C-alpha positions as CSV (number, residue, x, y, z in Angstrom):
1,M,-29.5,-17.2,-23.7
2,G,-28.4,-16.4,-27.4
3,G,-27.9,-13.5,-29.6
4,P,-28.3,-10.0,-28.5
5,E,-28.3,-11.4,-24.6
6,M,-25.2,-13.4,-25.0
7,K,-23.2,-10.5,-26.9
8,H,-24.3,-8.3,-24.0
9,A,-23.5,-10.3,-21.1
10,I,-20.1,-11.0,-22.6
11,T,-19.4,-7.3,-23.6
12,V,-20.5,-6.5,-19.5
13,L,-18.2,-9.6,-18.4
14,A,-15.5,-8.1,-20.4
15,G,-15.7,-4.6,-18.9
16,V,-15.8,-6.1,-15.3
17,A,-12.4,-7.9,-16.3
18,S,-10.9,-4.9,-17.5
19,L,-11.6,-2.9,-14.2
20,A,-10.3,-6.0,-12.0
21,L,-7.0,-5.5,-14.0
22,A,-6.6,-2.0,-13.4
23,V,-7.4,-2.7,-9.6
24,P,-4.2,-3.2,-7.4
25,A,-3.7,-7.5,-6.3
26,G,-4.9,-7.0,-2.5
27,A,-6.6,-3.7,-3.2
28,Q,-10.2,-2.2,-3.8
29,A,-10.8,0.9,-6.2
30,R,-9.4,3.0,-2.8
31,P,-9.0,2.1,0.2
32,D,-10.3,0.4,2.7
33,K,-11.7,2.6,5.5
34,A,-11.7,0.1,8.6
35,A,-8.1,-1.1,7.4
36,A,-6.9,2.3,7.1
37,A,-8.2,3.3,10.4
38,K,-6.4,0.2,12.0
39,G,-3.4,1.0,9.7
40,K,-3.3,4.2,11.2
41,V,-2.6,3.3,15.0
42,I,0.2,0.7,13.1
43,Y,1.7,3.8,11.2
44,E,1.9,5.8,14.1
45,R,3.3,3.3,16.2
46,Y,6.0,2.0,13.9
47,C,6.2,4.3,11.8
48,A,5.9,8.3,12.1
49,S,8.7,8.8,14.3
50,C,11.0,8.8,10.8
51,H,7.9,10.0,8.1
52,G,6.2,12.1,10.9
53,T,2.6,11.9,12.2
54,N,1.0,13.2,9.0
55,G,3.6,10.9,6.6
56,S,4.9,14.4,5.4
57,G,8.6,12.4,6.1
58,D,9.2,15.2,9.1
59,G,9.3,12.4,12.0
60,T,11.1,13.5,15.2
61,L,14.2,10.9,13.7
62,A,14.1,12.1,10.2
63,S,16.9,14.8,11.6
64,D,19.5,11.9,12.7
65,L,19.1,9.8,9.6
66,R,21.5,9.4,7.0
67,V,18.4,8.9,4.2
68,A,15.9,11.6,5.0
69,P,12.5,9.6,5.0
70,T,9.4,9.7,2.2
71,D,6.9,12.6,1.7
72,L,4.3,9.6,2.2
73,T,1.6,11.6,1.1
74,T,2.9,12.3,-2.5
75,L,2.8,8.7,-3.1
76,A,0.3,9.1,-5.7
77,Q,1.7,12.1,-7.1
78,K,5.1,10.8,-8.0
79,N,2.7,8.5,-9.9
80,G,0.8,10.5,-12.5
81,G,-2.2,10.7,-9.5
82,T,-1.9,6.4,-9.0
83,F,-1.3,5.0,-6.0
84,L,0.8,1.8,-6.9
85,F,-0.6,-0.3,-3.9
86,D,1.6,-3.2,-4.3
87,A,4.9,-1.4,-4.9
88,V,3.9,0.4,-1.7
89,A,3.2,-2.7,0.1
90,Q,6.5,-4.1,-1.0
91,S,8.5,-1.4,0.3
92,I,7.3,-1.6,3.8
93,D,7.3,-6.1,3.9
94,G,10.7,-6.2,2.3
95,R,9.7,-7.3,-1.0
96,K,10.9,-4.5,-2.7
97,S,14.6,-2.6,-1.5
98,T,14.0,0.7,0.0
99,R,16.3,3.1,1.2
100,G,16.2,3.7,4.6
101,H,14.3,0.2,5.3
102,G,17.4,-2.2,5.8
103,A,18.2,-4.6,3.1
104,P,15.9,-6.5,1.7
105,D,15.9,-10.2,3.6
106,M,15.9,-8.4,6.8
107,P,13.8,-5.1,6.5
108,V,13.7,-2.9,9.8
109,W,10.1,-4.3,10.9
110,S,10.6,-8.0,9.3
111,E,9.4,-9.6,12.8
112,I,6.6,-7.4,13.2
113,F,5.2,-7.0,9.6
114,P,5.4,-10.6,8.4
115,K,3.9,-11.3,5.0
116,T,0.8,-13.1,4.3
117,A,1.9,-17.0,4.2
118,G,1.6,-18.4,0.8
119,T,1.4,-15.6,-1.6
120,G,3.4,-13.1,0.0
121,A,0.8,-10.5,-0.6
122,P,-0.9,-8.2,1.9
123,S,-4.4,-8.2,2.6
124,V,-7.0,-6.1,4.2
125,S,-6.5,-7.5,7.7
126,S,-2.5,-7.6,7.7
127,A,-0.1,-5.4,9.1
128,V,1.2,-4.4,6.0
129,G,-2.2,-4.4,4.3
130,R,-3.4,-1.8,6.8
131,I,-0.6,0.2,6.7
132,T,-1.0,0.6,3.2
133,H,-4.4,1.1,3.3
134,Y,-3.4,3.6,5.6
135,L,-0.9,5.7,3.7
136,W,-3.8,5.1,0.4
137,S,-6.1,7.1,2.1
138,I,-3.5,10.3,3.1
139,Q,-2.5,11.0,-0.6
140,R,-2.5,14.7,-1.4
């Protein structure tokens, strides 16, 4: 392969590489449906009491909290239409300090949602990854 074929192959590879960089680490171009479905179950058990069953921040405990829960359905909207997968996952697992979730070294659910071994990045099969895919799926 040489000449025009090589140029075409390089152009295609460059395009694929640029698309890969645009997609958040640990995520596809859109939420994984199976992970989101499992994440919904986890979310309803551990998050809905504060953030509400539909994620809008109106859970049964919301009025009792000093820090109002975030409306989780508007995360992408607040970032120009882009769902920041890694930032959301980091808020859930404590790598990023989030008011109301406790100190970064001991987030509220640190025992329930441990980081994926090795990299600290959420996977589609981790609790954090599943919840993050669910939150991605409910964006307005």
